[in-house]
KOLVEXMI-832573 format. One line per 2 residues: their letters; for each residue x, y, z of C-alpha. Coordinates in nm, 3 decimals. Example, Ala and Ser with C-alpha at 12.3 -4.5 7.8 and 13.67 -1.06 7.14 Angstrom:
2
AS = 1.230:-0.450:0.780 ~ 1.367:-0.106:0.714
This chain:
329
ME = -3.466:-1.094:1.387 ~ -3.091:-1.040:1.433
RK = -2.973:-0.709:1.572 ~ -2.837:-0.474:1.308
TR = -2.462:-0.415:1.291 ~ -2.396:-0.075:1.444
IG = -2.154:0.134:1.238 ~ -1.949:0.438:1.339
IL = -1.776:0.671:1.093 ~ -1.454:0.852:1.181
GY = -1.401:1.144:0.944 ~ -1.680:1.296:0.738
GN = -1.510:1.385:0.412 ~ -1.569:1.226:0.071
IG = -1.510:0.869:0.194 ~ -1.713:0.924:0.511
RG = -2.011:1.041:0.309 ~ -1.967:0.742:0.078
VE = -1.975:0.509:0.379 ~ -2.291:0.676:0.509
LA = -2.468:0.626:0.175 ~ -2.359:0.261:0.166
VM = -2.488:0.191:0.519 ~ -2.824:0.336:0.416
QN = -2.843:0.074:0.136 ~ -2.779:-0.222:0.370
PD = -3.088:-0.314:0.579 ~ -2.881:-0.526:0.821
ME = -2.676:-0.222:0.927 ~ -2.741:0.107:1.102
LT = -2.527:0.418:1.136 ~ -2.489:0.498:1.504
AI = -2.245:0.790:1.514 ~ -2.020:1.016:1.309
FT = -1.699:1.145:1.468 ~ -1.528:1.457:1.338
RR = -1.244:1.695:1.423 ~ -1.471:1.980:1.317
DP = -1.749:2.144:1.513 ~ -2.021:1.873:1.522
GS = -2.283:2.144:1.465 ~ -2.130:2.216:1.124
IK = -2.193:1.862:0.995 ~ -2.499:1.822:0.775
NM = -2.532:1.447:0.728 ~ -2.794:1.249:0.538
AE = -2.909:0.962:0.764 ~ -3.163:1.031:1.037
GV = -3.110:0.968:1.407 ~ -2.731:0.965:1.389
RI = -2.530:1.112:1.673 ~ -2.254:1.350:1.564
AN = -1.969:1.402:1.808 ~ -1.622:1.545:1.827
VS = -1.353:1.281:1.799 ~ -1.239:1.367:2.151
EI = -1.555:1.191:2.278 ~ -1.514:0.871:2.077
AK = -1.418:0.649:2.372 ~ -1.761:0.711:2.528
YK = -1.915:0.514:2.238 ~ -1.703:0.204:2.291
DD = -2.003:-0.015:2.376 ~ -2.242:0.141:2.122
ID = -2.056:0.059:1.800 ~ -1.984:-0.281:1.648
VL = -1.748:-0.159:1.375 ~ -1.577:0.179:1.336
IL = -1.491:0.273:0.977 ~ -1.185:0.498:0.955
CG = -1.218:0.744:0.666 ~ -0.898:0.945:0.706
GS = -0.605:0.974:0.466 ~ -0.314:0.733:0.443
AT = -0.038:0.994:0.458 ~ -0.090:1.128:0.810
DL = -0.429:1.020:0.955 ~ -0.434:0.641:0.940
PE = -0.079:0.565:1.060 ~ -0.182:0.724:1.391
QG = -0.554:0.643:1.394 ~ -0.532:0.277:1.290
PR = -0.342:0.145:1.593 ~ -0.515:0.388:1.830
YA = -0.873:0.297:1.745 ~ -0.807:-0.074:1.689
GL = -0.746:-0.071:2.063 ~ -1.105:0.042:2.121
FN = -1.320:-0.085:1.834 ~ -1.342:-0.341:1.559
CV = -1.224:-0.135:1.260 ~ -1.211:-0.108:0.883
DS = -0.978:0.133:0.701 ~ -0.859:0.206:0.347
FD = -0.484:0.249:0.405 ~ -0.343:0.258:0.051
TH = 0.030:0.333:0.073 ~ 0.130:-0.005:-0.076
AK = 0.496:0.005:0.027 ~ 0.409:0.068:0.392
IP = 0.131:-0.190:0.432 ~ 0.350:-0.451:0.611
EY = 0.457:-0.210:0.888 ~ 0.107:-0.063:0.915
FA = -0.040:-0.413:0.945 ~ 0.202:-0.496:1.227
SV = 0.113:-0.187:1.430 ~ -0.263:-0.238:1.393
DK = -0.233:-0.613:1.454 ~ -0.068:-0.565:1.792
AA = -0.321:-0.306:1.908 ~ -0.620:-0.512:1.798
KD = -0.492:-0.837:1.948 ~ -0.415:-0.669:2.280
AG = -0.774:-0.537:2.291 ~ -0.948:-0.848:2.157
KT = -1.062:-0.658:1.847 ~ -1.061:-0.729:1.473
AA = -0.932:-0.473:1.222 ~ -0.952:-0.504:0.843
IS = -0.684:-0.284:0.685 ~ -0.632:-0.158:0.329
IG = -0.993:-0.216:0.226 ~ -1.108:-0.055:-0.099
WD = -1.062:-0.134:-0.465 ~ -0.683:-0.098:-0.481
PG = -0.561:-0.221:-0.243 ~ -0.864:-0.442:-0.189
LF = -1.066:-0.587:-0.478 ~ -0.773:-0.551:-0.721
SI = -0.550:-0.731:-0.468 ~ -0.788:-1.030:-0.462
NR = -0.786:-1.047:-0.839 ~ -0.405:-1.023:-0.862
LL = -0.378:-1.315:-0.617 ~ -0.646:-1.521:-0.791
AE = -0.498:-1.471:-1.137 ~ -0.145:-1.552:-1.022
AV = -0.262:-1.869:-0.845 ~ -0.458:-1.991:-1.150
LP = -0.192:-1.894:-1.408 ~ 0.145:-1.936:-1.236
VG = 0.328:-1.889:-1.567 ~ 0.242:-1.534:-1.665
KN = 0.247:-1.174:-1.557 ~ 0.010:-0.933:-1.379
YT = -0.059:-0.581:-1.506 ~ -0.256:-0.316:-1.318
FW = -0.389:-0.010:-1.500 ~ -0.563:0.277:-1.321
GK = -0.808:0.519:-1.478 ~ -0.931:0.704:-1.651
GV = -0.995:0.879:-1.325 ~ -0.916:1.153:-1.077
SQ = -0.610:1.090:-0.862 ~ -0.663:1.280:-0.538
GH = -0.298:1.248:-0.434 ~ -0.164:1.384:-0.763
SD = -0.425:1.660:-0.766 ~ -0.313:1.765:-0.418
AI = 0.050:1.763:-0.533 ~ -0.032:2.010:-0.812
RR = -0.217:2.237:-0.569 ~ 0.105:2.269:-0.368
VN = 0.290:2.418:-0.668 ~ 0.361:2.788:-0.629
GV = 0.108:2.992:-0.829 ~ -0.161:2.721:-0.844
KN = -0.503:2.807:-0.705 ~ -0.679:2.478:-0.779
AI = -0.624:2.168:-0.990 ~ -0.749:1.824:-1.088
QY = -0.536:1.545:-1.234 ~ -0.657:1.246:-1.436
TI = -0.462:0.920:-1.463 ~ -0.518:0.767:-1.807
PI = -0.409:0.418:-1.924 ~ -0.225:0.399:-2.257
DD = -0.470:0.222:-2.490 ~ -0.203:0.059:-2.709
TV = -0.038:-0.093:-2.402 ~ -0.367:-0.220:-2.259
NR = -0.450:-0.379:-2.595 ~ -0.110:-0.554:-2.614
VR = -0.166:-0.714:-2.274 ~ -0.522:-0.812:-2.366
RG = -0.383:-0.991:-2.672 ~ -0.179:-1.214:-2.440
ET = 0.157:-1.039:-2.466 ~ 0.377:-1.008:-2.156
PE = 0.593:-0.700:-2.221 ~ 0.827:-0.531:-1.973
LS = 0.672:-0.189:-1.920 ~ 0.782:0.139:-1.765
AR = 0.547:0.379:-1.587 ~ 0.549:0.596:-1.900
DM = 0.447:0.297:-2.113 ~ 0.140:0.225:-1.898
HM = -0.016:0.562:-1.805 ~ -0.026:0.928:-1.897
RE = -0.131:1.217:-1.674 ~ -0.363:1.501:-1.773
CF = -0.383:1.809:-1.551 ~ -0.641:2.089:-1.540
VV = -0.498:2.384:-1.351 ~ -0.638:2.715:-1.227
AR = -0.348:2.959:-1.197 ~ -0.344:3.243:-0.949
EG = -0.367:3.592:-1.098 ~ -0.029:3.705:-1.225
AD = 0.134:3.363:-1.188 ~ 0.384:3.247:-1.450
KA = 0.207:2.961:-1.629 ~ 0.526:2.839:-1.798
EI = 0.693:2.800:-1.457 ~ 0.388:2.618:-1.320
EE = 0.384:2.376:-1.613 ~ 0.758:2.306:-1.579
AI = 0.722:2.247:-1.205 ~ 0.443:1.995:-1.267
RT = 0.612:1.809:-1.552 ~ 0.940:1.766:-1.360
MP = 0.792:1.680:-1.018 ~ 0.967:1.362:-0.897
NY = 0.755:1.064:-0.785 ~ 0.444:1.221:-0.938
FA = 0.490:1.341:-1.298 ~ 0.856:1.323:-1.404
DY = 0.828:0.959:-1.517 ~ 0.513:1.012:-1.726
NT = 0.400:1.194:-2.036 ~ 0.206:1.480:-1.879
IV = -0.037:1.724:-2.040 ~ -0.117:2.050:-1.859
HF = -0.426:2.260:-1.941 ~ -0.489:2.598:-1.781
VS = -0.859:2.661:-1.721 ~ -1.080:2.907:-1.536
EE = -1.212:2.829:-1.190 ~ -1.563:2.818:-1.334
EL = -1.458:2.564:-1.598 ~ -1.285:2.345:-1.339
RR = -1.593:2.350:-1.119 ~ -1.830:2.287:-1.412
DH = -1.640:2.012:-1.593 ~ -1.422:1.846:-1.330
SR = -1.614:1.842:-1.001 ~ -1.708:1.472:-1.012
MP = -1.471:1.201:-0.892 ~ -1.477:0.917:-1.147
HG = -1.215:0.643:-1.146 ~ -1.158:0.279:-1.227
GF = -0.906:0.051:-1.388 ~ -0.809:-0.303:-1.484
VI = -0.618:-0.597:-1.342 ~ -0.504:-0.820:-1.628
RS = -0.313:-1.148:-1.604 ~ -0.160:-1.277:-1.924
GK = -0.041:-1.636:-1.891 ~ 0.026:-1.969:-2.056
TG = -0.059:-2.332:-1.982 ~ 0.050:-2.667:-2.119
FD = 0.345:-2.772:-2.331 ~ 0.198:-2.596:-2.634
GN = 0.196:-2.261:-2.454 ~ -0.175:-2.193:-2.489
KH = -0.244:-1.828:-2.401 ~ -0.501:-1.713:-2.146
VM = -0.603:-1.367:-2.032 ~ -0.787:-1.299:-1.706
EF = -0.926:-0.950:-1.649 ~ -1.112:-0.767:-1.375
SL = -1.222:-0.410:-1.443 ~ -1.401:-0.123:-1.272
KL = -1.562:0.190:-1.415 ~ -1.674:0.418:-1.133
DS = -1.883:0.736:-1.143 ~ -1.780:0.808:-0.782
NP = -1.456:0.673:-0.642 ~ -1.540:0.762:-0.277
EF = -1.894:0.619:-0.292 ~ -1.766:0.290:-0.436
TG = -1.481:0.275:-0.184 ~ -1.732:0.338:0.094
SV = -1.946:0.050:-0.033 ~ -1.649:-0.188:-0.024
MV = -1.562:-0.082:0.331 ~ -1.918:-0.137:0.452
AY = -1.925:-0.491:0.308 ~ -1.603:-0.565:0.494
AR = -1.747:-0.415:0.813 ~ -2.004:-0.695:0.801
AV = -1.722:-0.949:0.772 ~ -1.526:-0.791:1.058
AR = -1.825:-0.812:1.292 ~ -1.867:-1.180:1.206
LN = -1.499:-1.262:1.250 ~ -1.485:-1.092:1.588
AE = -1.797:-1.276:1.704 ~ -1.618:-1.600:1.614
GR = -1.314:-1.500:1.821 ~ -1.078:-1.388:1.542
TG = -0.869:-1.094:1.663 ~ -0.589:-0.882:1.524
AV = -0.543:-0.726:1.182 ~ -0.670:-0.893:0.865
TV = -0.659:-0.811:0.494 ~ -0.875:-0.910:0.198
FD = -0.657:-1.223:0.168 ~ -0.771:-1.345:0.511
IP = -1.148:-1.294:0.484 ~ -1.381:-1.547:0.317
LG = -1.587:-1.381:0.046 ~ -1.906:-1.527:0.192
YL = -1.856:-1.316:0.503 ~ -1.911:-1.000:0.297
SP = -2.267:-1.094:0.208 ~ -2.580:-1.057:0.420
RS = -2.702:-1.386:0.273 ~ -2.672:-1.711:0.470
PE = -2.430:-1.981:0.348 ~ -2.732:-2.189:0.237
EL = -2.871:-1.899:0.036 ~ -2.534:-1.826:-0.121
RS = -2.507:-2.187:-0.237 ~ -2.857:-2.188:-0.385
KL = -2.854:-1.839:-0.541 ~ -2.498:-1.753:-0.641
L = -2.295:-2.072:-0.669
């Protein structure tokens, strides 16, 4: 029997807990350690026999972990953690700042190559699974156009942006695709669309006592890069209502390619969609599948940074190539 792939988790927030649950569902993997910036004694994890350590001790586990899964945020955590830990471990992360992926890839690639490690970056559902489907659809239908719709679901980044508004105590924001636009694309149309044409934003806000709700709403609606370019609805709710009705983290979306083939311009529509009860649990599941691939690639001598475009899909599965051909092909 092959040895199980030993997984480490860096960061035990929503994504870290999702990764832990995913490892528990994969018999060929085991969770070895969780690393945190908090007091290790404050962590109440779910899997048994897992060592919990402060991140300052992570280098001591260099020989005990096959793949380290980085569960920090893309704004400040991963730009520093990615290159640092790719110099110690094979890694998987979910860096999702699309515009900065090329420079992030370069920094992780150098660190991983210098250390003889393999690091899969930007692993999740977007970037990640949606990226694969955008590439596949574009390759199959070169004459056409890709459209990506997100939601309906909770945007953690936009929710955090609302919480920074003066007078806001707590908030959740949902990104919602515009149904009429989605239906146009599904019919095979290829319209030019603005951000406002594709999505709306719905906000549920708990205001601090005595705060001016009109000022809060205006600050949200006019916030550049987040809400100014969208039709935005703001609801003020009690803290109890927010906790009762908006504590889950659903998400999802669609990648749609509308294209044409032949001289007659026959229309074709390719679509990949997700509907998720728990965004972090699903993201964790994707990262764990790619951890399996990273361990295999490194064992074969592949080093440096890789993305979903570089990894054969068969490497994600615990099944052998023979079994994949007989069961899934």
